[in-house]
C-alpha positions in Angstrom: -60.2 105.5 311.7 -57.1 103.6 311.5 -56.2 100.1 313.1 -53.6 99.5 314.8 -51.4 96.9 313.8 -50.6 94.0 315.9 -47.9 92.0 316.0 -48.3 87.9 316.8 -47.7 86.7 320.4 -43.9 86.3 321.3 -42.3 83.1 320.5 -39.6 83.8 322.7 -39.2 81.0 326.0 -41.4 82.1 328.7 -41.4 80.4 331.9 -44.5 78.9 332.5 -44.5 76.9 336.4 -47.6 76.0 338.7 -48.3 78.9 340.8 -48.2 76.1 343.9 -45.0 76.8 344.7 -45.6 81.0 344.8 -48.4 80.7 346.6 -46.0 78.3 349.0 -43.6 80.8 348.8 -46.2 83.5 349.7 -47.7 81.6 352.6 -44.3 81.0 354.3 -43.1 84.8 353.8 -46.6 86.0 355.6 -45.9 83.6 358.4 -41.9 84.0 358.9 -41.6 85.6 362.3 -38.3 87.6 360.8 -37.3 87.4 364.5 -40.6 88.0 366.0 -42.4 85.2 368.3 -46.1 86.2 366.8 -47.8 83.9 364.8 -50.3 85.8 362.6 -52.1 82.7 361.4 -53.3 82.0 365.4 -55.9 84.0 366.6 -55.0 86.4 369.0 -56.5 86.3 372.7 -59.7 88.7 372.1 -60.0 91.9 374.6 -62.2 94.2 375.8 -61.8 97.7 375.1 -61.1 99.9 377.7 -62.0 103.3 378.0 -60.4 105.7 375.6 -59.7 102.6 373.3 -60.9 102.0 369.8 -60.9 99.3 367.1 -58.2 100.6 364.0 -58.6 100.7 360.2 -55.9 101.6 357.6 -57.3 102.6 354.0 -55.6 103.9 351.3 -56.9 106.6 348.8 -59.8 108.1 349.6 -63.0 105.7 351.0 -65.3 108.1 352.0 -65.2 107.2 355.6 -64.8 110.1 357.4 -68.5 111.3 358.1 -69.6 107.6 358.6 -67.2 107.0 361.2 -67.9 109.9 362.6 -71.6 108.9 362.7 -70.8 105.6 363.9 -69.1 106.5 366.8 -71.8 108.9 367.7 -74.0 105.9 367.7 -71.4 103.5 369.1 -70.0 105.0 372.4 -68.5 101.5 373.7 -67.1 100.5 369.9 -65.1 104.0 368.6 -63.7 103.6 365.2 -60.0 105.3 364.4 -58.9 105.5 360.8 -55.8 106.0 359.3 -55.4 107.0 355.7 -52.6 106.2 353.8 -52.0 108.4 350.5 -51.5 105.6 348.4 -52.6 101.4 347.4 -48.8 100.4 347.1 -47.3 102.3 350.1 -50.0 100.6 352.0 -49.4 97.0 350.3 -45.6 97.3 351.6 -46.9 98.1 355.0 -49.2 95.0 354.9 -46.6 92.9 353.5 -44.3 93.4 355.9 -46.2 93.7 359.2 -47.0 90.2 357.9 -43.7 89.3 357.7 -43.2 90.7 361.3 -45.7 88.6 362.7 -48.4 90.7 362.1 -46.5 93.2 364.0 -48.5 96.9 363.7 -51.3 95.8 362.1 -55.0 97.5 362.5 -58.0 95.9 363.8 -59.4 96.5 360.2 -57.0 96.3 356.8 -58.7 97.8 354.0 -56.9 95.8 350.8 -57.5 96.6 347.1 -58.9 94.0 345.5 -55.9 92.8 343.1 -54.5 91.8 346.1 -56.9 89.5 347.1 -55.8 86.5 345.5 -52.6 86.1 347.5 -54.8 86.6 350.8 -57.2 84.0 349.4 -53.7 82.2 348.8 -53.0 82.8 352.6 -55.9 82.3 354.3 -54.8 81.3 357.9 -53.8 84.9 358.2 -57.1 86.2 358.6 -60.8 85.6 360.2 -63.4 83.8 358.3 -65.9 86.7 358.0 -68.7 84.5 356.6 -72.1 85.0 358.6 -76.2 84.9 357.7 -76.5 88.7 357.9 -74.2 89.5 354.8 -75.2 86.2 352.3 -75.8 87.9 349.0 -75.1 91.1 349.9 -72.9 91.5 347.0 -72.3 91.2 342.9 -71.3 87.9 342.4 -68.1 88.4 341.2 -67.1 90.7 344.4 -68.0 87.8 346.8 -66.1 85.6 344.7 -62.8 87.3 344.5 -62.3 86.7 348.3 -64.1 83.6 349.1 -61.9 80.2 349.5 -62.2 77.2 347.7 -64.0 75.7 351.2 -66.3 78.7 351.4 -64.6 81.4 353.8 -65.2 84.5 353.4 -61.9 86.7 353.9 -62.9 90.1 352.9 -66.3 92.2 352.7 -66.1 94.0 349.5 -66.5 98.1 349.5 -66.8 98.8 346.1 -66.7 98.1 342.6 -64.8 99.9 339.5 -67.1 100.0 336.2 -65.2 101.9 333.5 -66.5 105.3 331.6 -64.5 107.7 330.0 -64.0 111.4 331.6 -63.2 114.0 329.3 -62.4 117.7 328.9 -65.0 118.7 327.2 -63.3 122.2 326.5 -60.1 120.5 325.3 -61.9 118.5 322.4 -63.7 121.9 321.5 -60.3 123.5 321.2 -59.0 120.7 319.3 -61.7 120.9 316.7 -63.3 117.3 317.8 -66.9 116.6 318.8 -67.2 117.2 322.0 -71.1 116.6 323.7 -71.3 113.1 325.3 -72.9 111.1 322.9 -71.1 112.7 319.7 -67.9 111.8 322.3 -69.2 108.4 322.6 -69.6 107.0 319.3 -66.1 108.3 319.0 -64.3 105.9 320.7 -66.5 102.1 321.0 -63.0 100.7 320.1 -59.4 101.1 321.1 -58.5 101.1 317.6 -61.2 104.1 317.0 -59.5 105.8 320.6 -56.0 105.6 319.9 -57.0 107.1 316.0 -59.1 110.1 318.0 -56.0 110.8 320.1 -53.8 111.1 317.1 -56.3 113.8 315.4 -56.4 115.7 319.0 -52.8 115.5 319.1 -52.5 117.4 316.0 -54.1 120.3 317.3 -53.3 120.5 321.0 -50.4 120.9 323.1 -52.4 118.8 326.0 -52.5 115.1 326.4 -54.8 112.7 325.2 -54.7 110.4 327.9 -53.4 110.4 331.7 -50.8 107.7 331.8 -49.4 104.8 329.8 -50.0 102.5 332.7 -53.7 103.8 333.1 -54.7 102.7 329.7 -52.6 99.6 329.7 -54.2 99.0 332.9 -57.7 99.3 331.4 -57.0 97.1 328.3 -56.2 93.9 330.9 -59.2 94.6 332.8 -61.0 93.2 329.7 -58.3 90.1 329.5 -59.9 87.3 330.6 -56.3 85.7 331.6 -54.0 88.7 331.5 -50.9 86.8 333.4 -52.4 83.5 334.8 -54.1 81.0 333.8 -57.5 79.2 335.7 -55.0 76.6 337.1 -52.6 79.5 338.7 -49.9 78.8 335.8 -48.1 81.5 335.2 -48.5 82.8 331.0 -47.4 86.0 329.7 -47.2 84.8 326.5 -51.1 84.9 325.1 -51.6 87.3 321.8 -54.1 89.1 324.2 -51.4 90.3 326.2 -49.0 91.5 323.1 -51.9 93.0 321.9 -52.2 95.4 325.1 -48.9 96.2 325.1 -48.3 96.8 321.0 -51.2 99.1 321.8 -49.9 101.1 324.3 -46.0 100.8 323.5 -46.8 102.2 320.0 -48.9 105.3 321.1 -46.6 106.5 324.2 -46.8 110.2 322.4 -50.7 110.4 323.5 -50.0 110.3 327.0 -48.0 112.4 329.7 -45.1 109.7 330.0 -45.2 109.8 333.6 -46.4 107.4 335.9 -49.9 106.8 337.3 -50.2 108.3 340.8 -46.6 109.9 340.3 -46.2 114.4 341.2 -45.8 115.0 337.1 -48.8 113.1 336.4 -50.7 114.9 339.0 -49.0 118.2 337.3 -50.0 117.2 334.2 -53.8 117.9 335.1 -53.6 121.3 335.0 -50.6 122.1 332.8 -50.7 121.6 329.5 -53.9 119.0 330.5 -55.2 115.9 330.0 -58.3 115.5 327.7 -59.4 111.6 328.4 -59.3 109.4 331.6 -60.1 105.6 332.0 -62.7 106.4 334.2 -64.1 104.2 337.1 -66.5 106.2 339.4 -63.7 106.8 342.2 -61.3 107.9 339.7 -63.5 111.1 339.7 -62.4 112.3 342.8 -58.6 112.1 341.5 -59.7 114.3 338.8 -61.2 116.8 341.0 -58.2 116.5 343.0 -55.7 117.1 340.3 -57.1 119.7 338.5 -58.5 121.8 341.2 -62.3 121.8 342.6 -63.9 124.0 341.8 -62.6 123.4 338.1 -60.0 126.4 337.0 -62.0 129.1 334.5 -62.6 127.4 331.4 -62.1 123.8 332.4 -65.3 121.6 331.5 -65.0 117.9 332.5 -67.7 115.5 331.6 -68.3 111.7 331.3 -69.3 109.9 328.2 -71.4 106.5 328.5 -68.9 104.3 326.7 -65.6 102.3 327.6 -63.7 101.1 324.5 -64.1 97.5 323.8 -67.2 97.3 325.9 -66.8 96.8 329.2 -64.4 97.1 332.2 -64.2 96.9 335.8 -60.8 98.8 337.3 -60.7 98.2 341.3 -62.6 97.7 344.0 -61.4 97.3 347.7 -62.2 95.2 350.7 -62.2 95.4 354.3 -60.6 92.0 356.4 -59.5 91.6 359.9 -56.3 89.9 360.8 -56.1 87.1 363.1 -53.7 89.8 365.1 -56.9 91.7 365.8 -57.5 91.5 369.7 -60.7 93.4 368.9 -62.7 90.9 366.2 -66.3 90.6 367.3 -66.3 94.5 367.3 -64.2 95.1 364.0 -66.5 92.4 362.7 -69.8 94.4 363.4 -68.1 97.7 362.3 -67.3 96.7 358.8 -70.8 94.8 358.5 -72.4 98.3 358.8 -70.1 100.4 356.5 -70.5 98.2 354.0 -73.9 98.1 354.1 -75.7 98.7 351.1 -77.5 102.0 352.9 -73.9 103.6 353.6 -72.2 102.6 350.1 -75.2 104.5 348.2 -74.1 107.5 350.5 -70.5 106.4 349.8 -71.4 106.9 346.1 -73.0 110.6 346.3 -70.0 111.6 348.4 -66.8 110.6 346.8 -67.9 108.5 343.4 -67.0 105.1 344.6 -69.6 102.9 342.8 -71.5 100.3 345.2 -70.5 96.4 344.7 -73.9 95.7 346.5 -76.9 94.4 344.7 -79.1 96.5 347.0 -77.6 99.5 346.7 -77.1 99.6 342.9 -80.9 99.6 342.7 -81.4 102.5 345.2 -82.4 105.8 343.3 -79.7 107.5 345.4 -77.1 105.9 343.0 -79.6 105.7 339.9 -80.5 109.6 340.2 -76.9 110.5 341.1 -75.7 113.4 339.1 -72.2 115.2 339.3 -71.8 118.9 338.8 -68.4 119.2 338.3 -68.4 116.8 335.1 -71.3 119.2 334.0 -74.1 117.6 335.7 -73.6 114.3 333.9 -76.0 111.6 334.9 -72.9 109.9 336.9 -75.4 107.1 338.5 -76.8 106.0 334.9 -73.7 106.0 333.7 -71.9 103.9 336.1 -74.8 101.8 336.1 -74.9 100.8 332.1 -70.8 100.7 332.3 -71.6 97.9 335.1 -74.1 96.2 332.4 -71.4 96.3 329.7 -68.8 94.0 332.0 -68.5 90.8 330.2 -65.0 89.7 331.0 -64.0 89.2 334.6 -60.5 89.5 334.2 -58.8 86.2 336.2 -56.4 87.3 339.1 -54.3 84.6 340.6 -52.0 84.7 343.6 -49.3 86.4 341.7 -51.6 88.7 339.6 -50.4 92.1 341.7 -46.6 91.6 341.7 -47.0 90.7 337.9 -49.3 93.5 336.9 -46.5 95.7 339.0 -43.6 94.2 337.0 -45.7 94.9 333.6 -46.4 98.6 334.9 -42.9 99.2 335.2 -42.1 97.7 331.7 -44.6 100.3 330.0 -43.0 102.8 332.5 -39.5 101.9 331.0 -40.8 102.6 327.2 -42.3 105.7 328.3 -39.1 106.7 329.4 -37.3 105.9 325.9 -36.6 101.9 326.5 -37.2 100.0 323.4 -40.5 98.3 323.9 -38.4 94.9 322.6 -35.9 95.0 325.3 -38.3 95.9 327.9 -40.4 93.5 327.5 -37.1 91.0 327.6 -36.9 92.7 331.4 -40.5 92.4 332.1 -39.9 88.4 331.1 -36.9 88.3 333.3 -38.6 89.7 336.5 -42.0 87.4 336.0 -39.6 84.8 335.6 -37.8 85.5 339.3 -41.5 86.0 341.1 -42.1 82.3 340.4 
């Protein structure tokens, strides 16, 4: 297998500044009324639910809540729940930010938040309800609970799922390209990122399909194995590390292996059908996207499967939270609902329905999860595979208050290279973009 040559870390000047100033700016931005007299840090006066009223929740993507909310509403006539679904997290993130800047106007009683956004929530805790209660103590994996907990112990979000990563792959495309195609064989071919990229080059010699779905997808997967991708433990912004340079160099030197389309874009979605995508960095929740983009049932001849492997070891991608803003006028009812919907029993059921891997300790030990298979993916033992992938996680990436914003700039930089900008030119723009965030 060919080794990927990595340039040493760049020595060009990079702005390094304590993020405390940025956090202060963030907090001021969140509480700014922008012409509105509301103060999102002040708890709203609580009201009883009137007949015909419901507590509101907005989710993004697919949380798998439809049937469970229907069940809840049947069993709890006095606390009805109404869900709004937004297709993309980036769209919902923009709405949340705009609402907070307008004093919380328009926010639902329950806000679903992507895990990468939680550092910003923890940095501005006065906007959110402290959800701590004895009933949920010890419910979640340590790193999931820690991600929503402030320094003084306030719990600002209930974790919904985690994202241990495997590799989902097209068995039929591997066979057509003359590559090993059985799960164990595929796993043996991609234990390191060097192996993975080399396998992609071999694949492209005999196939017109894309080896992977998006450069940004692979970059994200690799970042999930970097302990301090963009910020140090004291929240100092630092994009000069050798580890980040290695991710950048590996991805930008292999753009021809992917679709060269931004992940989640229409072109990315279309590529699953024509000309096809051979591998996807695959946390449990990604299976639902693959099914939707490929077609369910799968078109004739298309065979997806799951390999119990992830290049470089283990990695966690994603996992969301449910939070309650202080502007909610039904906080007690909202807390009662999210306590139920994030309980281990419900999370195990969601895993069966959507593939979203539980973040609750008890759910991970349930037979429902451990024995789960996925017929769409060749009957793969999905519960066993993703449990193994969870155990393989040895690094939890540090996400400081600016992580989500810097990540977006990093993805923008990757996308520019996909579209023909030189890596050095795009990196220089990335440095400028990061400096502007501080």
